[in-house]
SERO-4910 file (N, C-alpha, C, O; in steps of 0.05 Angstrom, whole numbers):
BEGIN
 pado doro    nc1    nc2    nc3   cac1   cac2   cac3    cc1    cc2    cc3    oc1    oc2    oc3
  Met    A   4148  -2815   1295   4125  -2799   1302   4099  -2816   1298   4095  -2827   1276
  Ser    A   4083  -2819   1319   4058  -2835   1316   4036  -2817   1304   4033  -2794   1311
  Ser    A   4022  -2829   1285   4000  -2815   1272   3977  -2834   1267   3979  -2859   1271
  Ser    A   3954  -2823   1260   3930  -2839   1253   3919  -2828   1227   3919  -2804   1223
  Ala    A   3910  -2846   1210   3898  -2838   1184   3874  -2856   1179   3873  -2879   1186
  Thr    A   3854  -2844   1167   3829  -2858   1160   3823  -2854   1131   3824  -2832   1120
  Gly    A   3815  -2876   1118   3807  -2874   1090   3783  -2892   1086   3782  -2915   1095
  Ser    A   3763  -2881   1071   3741  -2898   1063   3750  -2915   1040   3769  -2908   1025
  Phe    A   3738  -2939   1037   3746  -2955   1014   3723  -2970   1002   3702  -2975   1015
  Thr    A   3726  -2976    976   3707  -2992    961   3722  -3016    951   3746  -3015    945
  Val    A   3708  -3039    949   3719  -3063    936   3711  -3061    907   3687  -3063    900
  Asp    A   3730  -3058    890   3725  -3054    861   3721  -3081    847   3706  -3082    827
  Ser    A   3735  -3102    857   3731  -3128    845   3736  -3150    865   3753  -3146    883
  Phe    A   3723  -3172    862   3727  -3196    879   3725  -3219    860   3704  -3226    850
  Glu    A   3749  -3232    855   3750  -3254    836   3759  -3279    849   3782  -3281    858
  Pro    A   3741  -3299    852   3750  -3325    862   3772  -3337    846   3773  -3334    821
  Val    A   3790  -3351    859   3812  -3365    845   3807  -3395    849   3808  -3406    871
  Gly    A   3803  -3408    826   3799  -3437    827   3773  -3444    841   3757  -3427    849
  Ala    A   3769  -3470    845   3745  -3481    858   3750  -3483    888   3772  -3490    896
  Pro    A   3730  -3477    905   3733  -3481    934   3740  -3510    940   3731  -3528    926
  Asp    A   3754  -3514    962   3762  -3541    971   3745  -3549    994   3746  -3535   1015
  Gly    A   3729  -3570    992   3712  -3579   1013   3684  -3584   1003   3675  -3571    984
  Gly    A   3670  -3602   1016   3643  -3608   1007   3623  -3605   1029   3630  -3594   1050
  Pro    A   3599  -3615   1025   3578  -3613   1045   3587  -3624   1072   3598  -3646   1074
  Gly    A   3582  -3609   1093   3589  -3617   1120   3619  -3613   1127   3627  -3620   1149
  Glu    A   3634  -3603   1108   3663  -3598   1113   3668  -3568   1114   3652  -3552   1104
  Thr    A   3691  -3561   1125   3701  -3533   1123   3710  -3529   1094   3726  -3544   1084
  Val    A   3700  -3507   1082   3707  -3501   1054   3728  -3480   1055   3725  -3458   1067
  Val    A   3750  -3485   1041   3772  -3467   1038   3772  -3455   1010   3769  -3470    990
  Ser    A   3774  -3428   1008   3773  -3415    982   3794  -3393    981   3805  -3385   1001
  Glu    A   3799  -3385    956   3819  -3364    951   3806  -3343    933   3790  -3350    916
  Ala    A   3814  -3318    937   3804  -3296    920   3824  -3274    917   3842  -3271    933
  Leu    A   3821  -3260    895   3837  -3235    890   3817  -3212    890   3796  -3213    878
  Leu    A   3825  -3191    904   3808  -3167    906   3824  -3142    898   3848  -3142    898
  Ala    A   3809  -3122    890   3821  -3096    884   3804  -3075    899   3779  -3077    900
  Lys    A   3817  -3055    911   3803  -3035    927   3813  -3007    919   3835  -3004    908
  Thr    A   3797  -2987    925   3804  -2959    922   3799  -2945    949   3777  -2948    960
  Phe    A   3818  -2930    959   3817  -2915    984   3816  -2885    978   3829  -2876    960
  Thr    A   3800  -2871    994   3800  -2842    993   3801  -2831   1021   3791  -2844   1040
  Gly    A   3812  -2807   1024   3815  -2795   1051   3844  -2791   1057   3860  -2785   1039
  Asp    A   3852  -2794   1083   3880  -2792   1090   3897  -2812   1075   3920  -2807   1070
  Leu    A   3885  -2834   1069   3898  -2855   1052   3885  -2853   1025   3861  -2860   1021
  Asp    A   3900  -2843   1005   3890  -2840    977   3905  -2861    961   3928  -2855    953
  Ala    A   3893  -2884    955   3909  -2906    944   3891  -2927    931   3866  -2925    933
  Thr    A   3904  -2946    918   3891  -2970    908   3906  -2994    921   3928  -2991    930
  Ser    A   3893  -3017    920   3906  -3040    930   3898  -3065    915   3877  -3066    902
  Thr    A   3915  -3085    918   3909  -3112    909   3911  -3130    933   3929  -3127    950
  Val    A   3892  -3149    936   3891  -3166    959   3891  -3196    950   3876  -3203    931
  Arg    A   3907  -3212    963   3906  -3241    959   3896  -3253    985   3909  -3251   1006
  Met    A   3873  -3266    984   3859  -3275   1007   3854  -3305   1007   3847  -3316    986
  Leu    A   3857  -3318   1030   3849  -3346   1035   3828  -3345   1057   3831  -3332   1077
  Ala    A   3806  -3360   1053   3785  -3360   1073   3776  -3389   1078   3779  -3407   1061
  Ala    A   3765  -3393   1102   3754  -3419   1110   3727  -3414   1122   3724  -3399   1141
  Gln    A   3706  -3428   1111   3679  -3426   1121   3672  -3453   1132   3671  -3473   1118
  Thr    A   3667  -3454   1159   3661  -3480   1171   3631  -3487   1167   3616  -3470   1158
  Pro    A   3623  -3511   1173   3595  -3519   1171   3576  -3504   1191   3552  -3504   1188
  Val    A   3588  -3492   1211   3572  -3477   1231   3566  -3450   1220   3583  -3434   1212
  Glu    A   3540  -3443   1219   3531  -3417   1208   3545  -3394   1222   3546  -3392   1247
  Gly    A   3556  -3376   1206   3570  -3352   1216   3598  -3357   1225   3611  -3338   1235
  Ser    A   3609  -3381   1222   3636  -3387   1231   3655  -3387   1206   3652  -3404   1189
  Ala    A   3673  -3368   1206   3692  -3366   1184   3717  -3352   1193   3717  -3338   1213
  Val    A   3739  -3356   1178   3764  -3341   1183   3775  -3334   1156   3768  -3345   1135
  Tyr    A   3794  -3314   1157   3809  -3308   1132   3836  -3297   1139   3840  -3285   1160
  Val    A   3854  -3300   1121   3880  -3287   1122   3885  -3275   1094   3875  -3285   1074
  Ala    A   3900  -3253   1093   3905  -3240   1068   3930  -3223   1069   3938  -3214   1091
  Leu    A   3941  -3218   1046   3962  -3198   1043   3952  -3177   1023   3942  -3184   1002
  Glu    A   3955  -3152   1030   3945  -3130   1014   3967  -3110   1008   3978  -3099   1027
  Arg    A   3973  -3106    983   3992  -3085    975   3977  -3060    969   3960  -3059    951
  Ile    A   3983  -3039    984   3970  -3013    982   3990  -2994    969   4012  -2991    979
  Thr    A   3982  -2980    948   3999  -2962    933   3985  -2935    930   3962  -2934    920
  Gly    A   3998  -2914    938   3987  -2887    935   4000  -2868    954   4025  -2867    956
  Ser    A   3983  -2853    969   3995  -2834    988   3981  -2836   1015   3956  -2840   1016
  Leu    A   3997  -2832   1036   3987  -2833   1063   3994  -2805   1075   4018  -2799   1079
  His    A   3974  -2790   1081   3979  -2762   1090   3998  -2748   1071   4016  -2733   1080
  Gly    A   3995  -2752   1045   4011  -2739   1025   4038  -2751   1019   4051  -2742   1000
  Arg    A   4046  -2771   1034   4072  -2785   1029   4067  -2808   1010   4051  -2826   1017
  Lys    A   4081  -2809    988   4076  -2829    967   4093  -2854    970   4117  -2852    978
  Gly    A   4082  -2876    964   4096  -2902    964   4076  -2925    966   4053  -2922    959
  Ser    A   4086  -2947    975   4069  -2971    979   4077  -2985   1004   4099  -2980   1015
  Phe    A   4060  -3003   1014   4065  -3020   1036   4047  -3044   1035   4027  -3044   1020
  Val    A   4053  -3064   1051   4037  -3089   1052   4024  -3091   1079   4037  -3087   1100
  Leu    A   3999  -3098   1079   3983  -3101   1103   3976  -3131   1105   3966  -3143   1086
  Leu    A   3981  -3142   1129   3974  -3170   1135   3947  -3170   1150   3944  -3157   1170
  His    A   3927  -3185   1139   3901  -3189   1152   3900  -3216   1164   3909  -3236   1153
  Ala    A   3888  -3218   1188   3882  -3244   1201   3856  -3240   1217   3856  -3224   1235
  Ala    A   3835  -3254   1210   3809  -3249   1224   3793  -3274   1228   3792  -3292   1211
  Thr    A   3782  -3275   1252   3762  -3296   1259   3736  -3281   1266   3735  -3257   1265
  Gln    A   3716  -3296   1273   3691  -3283   1282   3695  -3268   1308   3680  -3249   1313
  Gln    A   3714  -3276   1324   3719  -3263   1350   3741  -3242   1350   3742  -3225   1368
  Asp    A   3759  -3243   1331   3783  -3227   1333   3792  -3219   1304   3790  -3235   1286
  Ala    A   3802  -3195   1301   3812  -3186   1276   3838  -3170   1281   3838  -3153   1298
  Arg    A   3858  -3176   1265   3884  -3162   1268   3894  -3156   1240   3894  -3173   1222
  Trp    A   3903  -3131   1237   3915  -3123   1212   3941  -3108   1219   3941  -3089   1235
  Leu    A   3963  -3118   1208   3989  -3107   1214   4003  -3097   1189   4002  -3110   1168
  Ile    A   4016  -3074   1191   4033  -3065   1169   4058  -3083   1170   4071  -3084   1191
  Val    A   4065  -3096   1148   4088  -3114   1148   4113  -3097   1150   4118  -3079   1134
  Asp    A   4129  -3103   1171   4155  -3089   1175   4171  -3090   1149   4172  -3111   1136
  Asp    A   4185  -3068   1143   4203  -3066   1120   4190  -3068   1093   4203  -3071   1073
  Ser    A   4163  -3066   1092   4149  -3068   1066   4145  -3040   1053   4137  -3039   1030
  Gly    A   4149  -3019   1068   4144  -2992   1057   4164  -2984   1036   4188  -2991   1038
  Thr    A   4155  -2971   1015   4172  -2961    994   4169  -2931    991   4150  -2919   1002
  Gly    A   4187  -2919    976   4186  -2890    971   4185  -2874    997   4201  -2880   1015
  Glu    A   4168  -2855    998   4165  -2838   1022   4153  -2853   1046   4150  -2841   1068
  Leu    A   4144  -2878   1042   4133  -2894   1063   4153  -2915   1074   4145  -2933   1089
  Ala    A   4178  -2913   1066   4199  -2931   1076   4200  -2928   1106   4201  -2906   1116
  Gly    A   4201  -2950   1120   4203  -2950   1149   4176  -2950   1163   4175  -2950   1188
  Leu    A   4154  -2950   1148   4127  -2949   1159   4122  -2974   1176   4128  -2997   1167
  Thr    A   4111  -2971   1200   4103  -2993   1217   4076  -2986   1229   4069  -2962   1230
  Gly    A   4061  -3005   1239   4036  -3000   1252   4015  -3021   1249   4020  -3043   1241
  Thr    A   3991  -3013   1256   3968  -3031   1255   3944  -3017   1241   3945  -2993   1236
  Ala    A   3924  -3033   1235   3900  -3023   1221   3875  -3035   1233   3876  -3057   1244
  Val    A   3853  -3020   1231   3827  -3030   1239   3807  -3024   1217   3808  -3002   1206
  Ile    A   3790  -3043   1210   3769  -3038   1190   3743  -3032   1204   3735  -3047   1222
  Gly    A   3731  -3010   1197   3704  -3003   1208   3683  -3009   1187   3685  -3002   1164
  Arg    A   3662  -3023   1197   3639  -3029   1180   3616  -3012   1190   3610  -3011   1214
  His    A   3603  -2997   1171   3582  -2978   1179   3554  -2988   1171   3552  -3004   1152
  Asp    A   3534  -2978   1184   3506  -2986   1179   3497  -2983   1150   3481  -2998   1140
  Asp    A   3509  -2963   1136   3501  -2958   1109   3516  -2976   1089   3512  -2974   1065
  Gly    A   3532  -2995   1100   3546  -3014   1082   3574  -3005   1075   3589  -3020   1062
  Ser    A   3581  -2980   1082   3608  -2970   1075   3629  -2981   1095   3622  -2991   1116
  His    A   3654  -2978   1087   3677  -2987   1103   3698  -2965   1105   3701  -2950   1086
  Thr    A   3712  -2965   1127   3736  -2948   1129   3759  -2964   1140   3755  -2985   1154
  Leu    A   3783  -2955   1134   3807  -2967   1144   3821  -2945   1160   3826  -2923   1150
  Thr    A   3827  -2951   1186   3842  -2932   1202   3869  -2944   1208   3871  -2966   1219
  Leu    A   3890  -2929   1202   3918  -2937   1207   3929  -2922   1230   3927  -2897   1231
  Asp    A   3940  -2935   1250   3955  -2923   1271   3984  -2931   1264   3992  -2954   1265
  Tyr    A   4000  -2910   1258   4027  -2917   1247   4049  -2899   1257   4044  -2877   1268
  Asp    A   4073  -2908   1253   4097  -2893   1258   4112  -2892   1231   4113  -2912   1217
  Leu    A   4124  -2869   1226   4138  -2865   1201   4162  -2847   1207   4159  -2825   1218
  Pro    A   4186  -2856   1200   4210  -2839   1205   4207  -2811   1192   4194  -2809   1171
  Gln    A   4218  -2791   1204   4217  -2764   1193   4233  -2762   1168   4234  -2741   1155
***
């Protein structure tokens, strides 16, 4: 059954891991650990492991991340992993196949992050979940 869920989220922590790799005039590669809290259709917390690259061109950057989300999705409890891949021109977030646990076993789908003028963010999941 296809469904859609939206949850607002806050970034509770952002901790750089190690020193960035790269110097002046080079693309700088960095790593960070994040923690988030979601409210709404998705009532959960998450941990994120992120790698990012900032090029010398202003505004040019990319990142990839894996995010473990634990809580409830439309009242069904469990966890799943979300794969992030984003450039300045394109962003894709996929629910990792076979990563769902508990009542979220079998979860598949995609996600979109919305950025709002007031600085808030939402995550919208378009997903399928076995009955």
